[in-house]
N, C-alpha and C positions, 0 to 999 in steps of 0.2 A: 504493500500500500504506500501511496504518497498522499499526504493529508495536510490540512491547515495551510494552504498556500496564502502567501502575502506578497505584495509587490510594491515597488516604488519606481519612479521615473529614473532614467539613466542620464538625463540632461540633454539627450540628442534624439528625442521623440521615440525612444525605445523604452524598455522596462527591464528591471532586475526582479526576479521572482525567487522566493525562498519557500521551503516546505519541510515538514517532517517526513522521514523516509525509512521504511522498515525492510529495505531490500536485503538486509543481512538475515532476516528471519523473524518469526513471531516472537514477541517479547523484547525485540530490539528496536530502537528508533534513533536515527541520526538526523543531521541537518544538511540539506543540499541547497544549491542555488543555481540559477541559470540566467543568462542575459539574452534578451531578444532585441534585435535591431528594429528600426522603424518600419521595415518592410517584412517583418516576421521571420527573419533569418536567425537561427541559433548561433550565438557568438562563442560560447564556452564549450567544454567537453560534453559530448553526447550524454544525455540523461542527467547532466548537472555536475558541478564541482562539489567536492566535499567541503562543507563549512566546519563540521565536527562529526567524527565517527568514533568518538571515545566509547568506552564500555558503558553499558546500561542505557539509560533513557536520556535522549536530548530531543525536545519537542516543543510545540507551540511557539514557533518563531515569530518575531516581528522585525520590520525592516525599515530603514530610512536611507535616502541618498546621502553620500558623503560630499556631494557638491563637485566631484571631480571624476565622474563617470563610473564610480564604484558605489559601494553600499556598506552600511553598518547593520549587522544582524544581531539580535539578542534572543535568548531562548531559555527555557526551563531545563535544568540539568541535574541528574541524580548521581553523578560520578562519585560524590563524597558521601552518599548515603541519604541525605536530605535533598529536597528540591532547592537548588540554588539558581542564580541568574548568571549566565555567561554571555559573552559577546565576541564578535569577530568582525574585522573590517576586510573587505575584498576590494582590490583595485579594479580598474576598468578592464583588465585582462582576466579577472577571476582569481588572482593570486592573493594568498594570505598577506596581510600587512602587520598582523599581530601574531602572538604565539600560536603555534599549531594547536588545533582543537579549541581555541578560544581562551579568553582571559576571564577570571572571576570578577564579576561586578558586585555580587553580594553572596557571601557564604556564611551568613549569620545562622544561629541555631534555629531549629523548628521548621524551616521551610519558607521559600519565597516562590510566588506564582504570579500569573496574570500580568506579565510584563507589557509595558507600552513604551514607545520610543519616539523621540522627535530630534531634529537636527539642532545643534547648538550654534549653527551659522558659521562655524570656523573649521569645518571638516570633521568634527566630533559629534557626539550625541548626548542627550539626556534621557535616561531610562528610569522609569518608575515601575513599582510593583506592589503587590499585596504581600504583607510580611507577618509571619506568626511568631517572631522572636519573643514577644511579651506574653504569649498564650492566647491573645485575641488577634484578630486581623487588623493590622494597621497599614498605612501607606508610607513607603520610603522611596527615595530617589537618589540617583548618582549621575554625575557628569563624567564622561570619558572623552579625552581629547583625541585629536587625529592620530597621535602616536600610541594610543592605548593606555594612557596614564590616567588614573583616577584623580579627579580634581577636588572632590569634596571628602568629607569624613569617611573613614574606612567603613564599608558595608552600608554607606548611604546616610543621607540626612532624613530626619523625620518630617514627612509632610503632614501627617496627623497621627497622634497616638491617643485620641479621645477614648472614652470608655466604650465597652462593647466592641462591635465589629465595624470596620470600614473596609469595603471590598470593591472589586471590579473597577479599577481605575481606567479612565480614558483620558487622553491628553492631546494638546496641540502646542506648537511653538507660540511664544508670545511675540515673536518677530523682533525681539530685542536681546536674544541670547539666552532666554529663560524658557520656562514651561508653564502652561496653565493645565491643571488637572481637576477633573470632577469624578465623583464616586458615589456609590450607595453608602449610606451612613445610618447606623443603628444605635447611636449614642443615647437617644431619647425615647425610643419605642421599638417595638418588635416589627413594625411595618416597614420602616426605612424612610429616610429623607435624602435629599440631594445637597451635597456640600461641594465646595471648590476651593482651590488654593493656587496662588501664583508664586513661583520660585524665580529669583533672578539668576544671572549667570554665575554668581558666587555661591548659590545654594541657599540663600536667605529667603524665608517666607515673607511675602509682602502684604498679605491680607490677614484676617483675624487668626489668632492662635488656634491651631487645629482645624482651620478651615472656615470659610465664610458660608453661612447658610443660604442656599439658593432657594430651597423650598422645604418647609416643615409643615405643610398642610396635613390634615388627617388622612388616614388610609395610606396605601402604598404609593411611594414614588420610586420608580425603578428605571433601569436601562437608559442612563443618560448618554447623550452625544453632544458634541460641541463644535463650534466653528469660530474663527477669529472675527472680531467686530471691526478689524482694520485699524485699531488704535490701541493695541496691547491688552485688550480685554477680550471677552468671549460672549457668544450667545449660546446658551445651554438649553437643550430640549430633552424631555423625558416622558415616559409613560406614567400616568397618574390615575389612581382609583379614589380620589377624594369624594366623588359623587356616587359611589356605590359599587355595584357588582362589576361594571365594565371599565376598561381603561379608556382614558382620554389622553390627549397630547397637550402638554403645556410647554411654555418656553419663557426664558428670562435672560436679559442682558446683564452682565456684570462688567463694569468698566475696569480700566487698568489699575484703579485704586481699590477695587473690591466693593464698589458701591453698586446696588441694583438700579436698573433703569438707565435713563439717559440724562446727563447733566450738561448744561451749557456753561 
């Protein structure tokens, strides 16, 4: 099986695709990638180049362009026993730029999952994930530069460590070298709310401690997605059950300072 494909542009009207791959057999999963030109021609090794084929499980990859014809790929990795987050950069020819089989982005205790990735605008990336080191699900993030060097605290900076669980992050670049992240948040009830946070290029949180509340209405708020507002903020949309049995769709703008709505 080849599963969970993700893709990014190559900067030349083509694409770079990554996926989880079990060609070695049942119970094994590795990460592969392929580049396709603008006219649909395969650019790298037939059936893809190996990003990581280390022992045990490497899967659920995410990908972002490196701005130079290659890509940075992050994934969930069990080589050390727990789920950790690893990453690799491939150049425009599909060659490793970092250590073979990838570099550890986070190998804290108890497991890390659900990675998301955005460009840092300088050939590197910012990666965020769901993290169990406290016993509950929290959100952490790390920036890695174009050379594969971690830029923030070892094993990442805390995006939110509020009570109960914070899960399933999604993210975009803030177009200023940082990241905007939104997630499902269970700090106040069992139904879940929507919170968000902005990190700058230095890994500092710019909005409310442990995240700014986007929606805390009654009932379930789930499955957030977001897009840039064009001014270092975001528009966030989610599925919402505040009106009863069925989901509705709601949206909110959060500006670059973490305020809801539009301010002149």
